[in-house]
C-alpha positions in Angstrom: 83.3 139.8 140.7 80.7 142.1 139.0 78.4 142.0 136.0 77.5 144.5 133.4 74.4 145.8 135.3 76.7 146.7 138.2 78.5 149.2 135.9 75.6 150.5 133.8 73.2 152.3 136.2 71.6 154.1 133.3 72.6 153.8 129.6 72.7 157.4 128.5 74.4 158.1 125.2 76.5 161.3 125.5 77.8 161.4 121.9 77.6 159.3 118.7 80.8 159.2 116.6 80.3 158.8 112.9 82.9 158.1 110.3 83.2 158.9 106.7 85.5 155.9 106.3 84.6 152.2 106.3 85.9 149.4 108.4 89.0 149.1 106.2 90.5 151.7 108.6 91.3 148.7 110.8 93.3 146.9 108.0 97.0 146.1 108.1 97.4 148.3 105.0 95.9 151.2 106.9 98.2 150.5 109.8 101.2 150.6 107.5 100.2 154.1 106.3 99.7 155.3 109.8 103.1 154.0 110.9 104.7 156.6 108.6 103.3 159.4 110.8 106.5 161.0 112.2 104.9 161.9 115.6 102.1 159.5 116.6 101.5 161.6 119.7 99.1 163.7 117.6 97.4 160.6 116.1 95.5 159.7 119.2 92.1 158.9 117.9 91.2 156.7 115.0 88.2 157.1 112.7 85.4 155.4 114.4 81.7 154.6 114.7 80.4 154.0 118.2 78.4 155.6 121.0 80.1 157.3 123.9 78.3 156.6 127.2 77.8 159.3 129.8 80.4 158.5 132.5 78.3 160.2 135.2 75.6 157.5 134.7 78.1 154.7 135.2 79.1 153.0 138.5 82.9 152.9 138.0 83.6 151.6 141.6 83.5 147.8 140.8 86.1 148.2 138.0 88.2 150.7 140.0 88.2 148.4 143.0 89.2 145.4 140.8 92.1 147.4 139.3 93.4 148.7 142.6 93.2 145.3 144.3 94.9 143.4 141.4 97.3 146.0 140.0 97.6 148.8 142.6 98.0 152.5 141.8 95.6 155.2 140.9 93.2 154.7 138.0 90.8 157.0 136.2 88.2 156.3 133.5 89.2 157.4 130.0 86.6 155.8 127.8 83.1 154.4 127.9 81.6 153.1 124.6 78.9 150.9 123.3 79.4 149.4 119.9 76.7 147.8 117.8 77.3 145.2 115.1 79.4 146.7 112.3 80.9 149.5 114.5 84.6 150.0 114.8 87.4 152.2 116.0 90.3 152.7 113.6 94.0 152.5 114.3 95.2 154.8 117.1 97.8 155.1 119.8 96.4 156.9 122.8 99.8 158.5 123.2 98.3 161.6 124.7 97.8 159.7 127.9 100.9 157.7 128.9 100.9 155.0 131.5 99.1 151.7 131.7 95.7 151.4 130.0 93.1 148.8 131.0 90.0 148.0 129.0 87.1 146.1 130.4 85.0 144.9 127.4 81.8 143.0 127.6 80.7 140.9 124.6 77.5 139.0 124.0 79.0 136.5 121.6 82.2 134.3 121.5 84.9 135.2 119.0 82.8 137.9 117.3 84.6 141.1 118.4 88.2 141.8 117.8 90.8 143.9 119.6 93.6 144.1 116.9 96.9 145.5 118.0 100.5 145.8 116.8 103.0 144.5 119.3 105.4 147.4 119.7 108.3 145.1 120.5 108.0 142.6 117.7 105.9 144.4 115.1 103.5 141.5 114.8 99.8 142.3 114.3 97.6 140.2 116.6 93.8 139.7 116.6 92.6 139.2 120.2 89.0 137.9 120.1 86.5 138.6 122.8 84.9 135.8 124.7 81.3 136.0 126.0 81.2 138.2 129.1 84.0 140.3 130.5 87.4 140.6 128.8 90.2 142.5 130.4 93.2 143.8 128.5 96.1 145.8 129.8 98.8 147.5 127.8 101.5 150.2 128.1 101.0 153.6 126.5 104.5 154.9 125.8 105.5 157.6 123.3 108.8 155.8 122.6 107.0 152.6 121.6 103.5 153.5 120.3 100.9 150.8 120.9 98.8 150.9 117.7 95.4 149.2 118.2 91.9 149.2 116.8 88.5 147.5 117.4 86.2 145.6 115.1 82.7 144.6 116.3 80.5 141.9 114.8 78.1 141.9 117.7 77.1 144.3 120.5 80.1 145.2 122.8 80.6 147.5 125.8 84.0 148.9 126.5 85.3 150.8 129.5 88.8 152.2 129.5 90.9 153.2 132.5 94.4 154.7 132.7 97.0 154.6 135.4 99.4 157.5 134.6 102.0 156.5 137.2 102.1 152.7 137.2 104.6 150.8 139.3 107.8 149.7 137.4 106.9 146.1 138.4 103.5 146.3 136.6 105.1 147.8 133.5 107.8 145.1 133.4 105.2 142.4 133.9 103.1 143.6 131.1 106.1 144.1 128.8 107.3 140.6 129.6 103.9 139.1 128.9 103.7 140.9 125.5 107.2 139.9 124.5 106.9 136.3 125.5 103.4 135.4 124.5 102.4 138.0 121.8 99.2 138.2 123.7 97.7 140.9 125.9 96.5 139.8 129.3 93.0 138.6 128.7 91.0 137.1 131.6 87.4 136.6 132.4 85.9 137.8 135.7 
């Protein structure tokens, strides 16, 4: 088990993303527009407002150890953000980086921040609310079944993304089965 201070050695902002769009870029209407994109491979980043943390100033080891112990395989960090109240990331697919994606998010308030996604098997749009502390979400990135998702923050939130480009077939089937049966992403607290 680890806490936020085990990951953030020094909070250094590497880049701040600004958007000319408002939070409506996370709406279902916006998703429906984006679904008309013929090749979502090129639509990998949504319009967003958040700060990218310098990965060299982070201690990735606790998260990597957790992933290897619980899910096996080789993982690499793909994202490190801090969101303030009102920040967001619009609909996107991450289809430029296939495999299994895992996000560790840390929220300071219950049910304030939302990970919204479209289940690629049912088409349902689901709001997955953060709990206080760590939230872990795993999902499959597959060009054949794009996983559209976005983030809405109503309080401070840290987010650290990891990718396993060559996951075991067992892990993929487990995640797919969980999505199809429960309409929910795996969300557990540490």
